[in-house]
C-alpha positions in Angstrom: 100.4 78.3 109.7 98.4 80.7 107.5 100.6 82.8 105.1 99.1 85.5 102.9 101.0 87.0 99.9 99.8 90.5 98.9 100.9 91.2 95.3 100.4 94.6 93.7 101.7 93.5 90.3 99.6 94.8 87.4 100.8 92.7 84.4 100.2 89.0 83.6 102.6 87.4 84.1 104.0 89.6 86.8 107.5 89.7 88.2 106.0 91.0 91.4 103.8 87.9 91.7 106.7 85.7 90.8 108.8 87.2 93.7 105.9 86.7 96.1 105.5 83.1 95.0 109.3 82.4 95.4 109.3 84.0 98.9 106.2 81.9 100.0 107.8 78.7 98.7 111.0 79.5 100.7 109.0 80.1 103.9 107.2 76.8 103.3 110.6 75.0 103.1 111.9 76.6 106.3 108.8 76.7 108.5 108.6 73.9 111.2 104.9 73.4 110.5 102.9 73.1 107.3 102.2 76.4 105.6 98.8 77.3 104.0 99.5 80.0 101.4 96.8 82.4 100.1 97.6 85.0 97.4 95.7 88.4 97.3 96.1 89.9 93.8 95.4 93.6 94.2 94.8 94.3 90.5 91.6 92.2 90.8 90.4 94.5 93.7 91.2 97.9 92.2 87.6 98.9 91.5 86.3 97.7 94.9 89.2 99.5 96.6 88.2 102.8 94.8 84.5 102.2 95.7 85.5 101.7 99.4 87.0 105.2 99.5 83.8 106.7 98.1 81.1 104.8 100.0 82.9 103.5 103.0 82.1 99.9 102.5 84.2 97.0 101.1 82.8 94.9 98.3 82.6 91.1 98.7 86.0 90.3 97.2 87.7 93.2 99.1 86.1 92.2 102.4 87.4 88.6 101.9 90.9 89.9 101.1 90.9 92.1 104.1 89.8 89.2 106.3 92.5 87.0 104.9 95.2 89.6 105.5 94.1 90.5 109.0 93.8 86.9 110.2 97.1 85.7 108.7 99.9 84.4 110.9 102.4 86.0 108.5 102.4 88.3 105.5 104.5 88.7 102.4 103.8 92.0 100.7 105.3 92.8 97.3 104.9 95.9 95.2 106.3 97.2 91.9 108.2 100.5 92.3 106.2 103.5 90.9 107.8 107.0 91.1 110.5 105.8 93.5 107.9 104.4 96.0 105.2 101.7 96.4 102.4 101.7 93.9 99.2 103.7 94.6 97.1 100.5 94.5 99.4 98.9 97.1 99.0 101.9 99.4 95.3 102.2 98.8 94.7 98.6 99.9 96.5 99.1 103.2 94.7 102.4 103.7 91.3 100.7 103.8 92.5 98.3 106.5 91.9 99.4 110.1 95.0 100.9 111.6 95.5 98.4 114.4 94.4 95.3 112.4 98.0 94.3 111.6 99.5 95.1 115.0 102.0 92.4 115.9 101.7 90.6 112.6 105.1 89.4 111.1 105.6 91.0 107.7 108.2 90.3 105.0 108.5 93.4 102.7 109.6 93.0 99.0 109.6 95.1 95.8 110.4 94.8 92.1 111.8 97.4 89.8 113.6 98.0 86.5 116.8 99.2 88.1 118.8 98.6 91.3 118.7 102.3 92.0 115.3 101.9 93.5 116.2 99.3 96.1 116.0 101.8 98.9 112.2 101.8 98.5 112.2 99.0 101.1 113.7 101.3 103.7 112.3 104.7 102.9 108.7 103.6 102.0 107.7 100.1 102.9 109.4 99.6 106.3 108.0 102.9 107.7 104.5 102.1 106.4 104.4 98.8 108.3 106.1 100.2 111.3 103.2 102.8 111.4 100.7 99.9 111.2 102.6 98.3 114.2 103.4 95.2 112.3 106.7 93.3 113.0 108.8 93.7 109.9 111.5 91.1 109.4 115.1 92.5 109.2 115.8 91.4 105.6 113.7 93.0 102.8 114.0 91.6 99.2 114.3 93.9 96.2 114.5 92.4 92.7 115.6 94.5 89.8 115.3 93.3 86.2 118.9 92.2 86.2 118.6 90.2 89.4 116.4 87.4 87.9 118.7 84.5 87.3 121.7 86.3 88.8 123.7 85.3 91.8 122.5 86.8 95.1 118.7 86.9 94.8 118.2 83.4 95.9 120.3 84.0 99.0 118.3 87.1 100.0 115.0 85.2 99.4 116.1 82.3 101.7 117.4 84.6 104.4 114.2 86.8 104.5 112.0 83.7 104.4 113.9 82.1 107.3 113.4 85.2 109.3 109.6 85.2 108.6 109.4 81.5 109.4 111.2 82.1 112.7 108.9 85.0 113.7 105.7 83.2 112.9 106.9 80.2 114.9 107.8 82.3 117.9 111.6 81.7 117.5 114.3 84.2 118.0 115.4 85.6 114.7 119.0 85.2 113.6 120.5 83.9 116.8 119.7 81.5 119.7 117.8 82.9 122.7 120.0 84.1 125.5 119.8 82.3 128.7 118.7 84.5 131.6 121.5 85.2 134.1 121.1 83.4 137.4 121.0 85.7 140.5 124.2 85.8 142.5 123.8 83.9 145.8 125.2 85.7 148.8 125.9 83.6 152.0 123.6 84.4 154.9 126.6 85.5 157.1 127.6 88.1 154.6 124.0 89.4 154.4 123.8 89.6 158.2 127.2 91.4 158.4 126.0 94.0 155.9 123.0 94.8 158.2 125.1 95.4 161.3 126.0 99.1 162.1 129.6 100.0 161.5 132.0 100.3 164.5 
């Protein structure tokens, strides 16, 4: 299984990258098959992303990153919160990817921020973006505010979201066992024949 982490963190070290790494490790623990993880650091691609908008062609590193993302079995995407939404660098990277290239790809959305007040960024910004790209977004998104690191609750959210992504990439039903199809009701031949006879 090929898992790609897209991190839009700008600092080194980055809490955004740290969250992506922890999510990837959790997927690796829960996936039924070995997981090959590749990390795409968007800060290293900023210049090539800008040039792609002006000349229409991706540079070598950007082209490799796009190929990795579009060929992945599953994606973990993590952005810091800027102005109550995803960062411009994060959005710009997904703007240079062809619209249908992520159709059907399982995606785990995550974000980091300084305060818990921005946690709704997952629902009002990230989830609609990947729904528009026709990706399959796992039910649980993970937001980590500054106070969440080392606090109770973050580990549980990470494990739950990772389990959902592992299930989707493995073709399993997320969250509950698959329902058994109902068997058709068998009607005796005599009753079928009686139903066809005219009344009276």
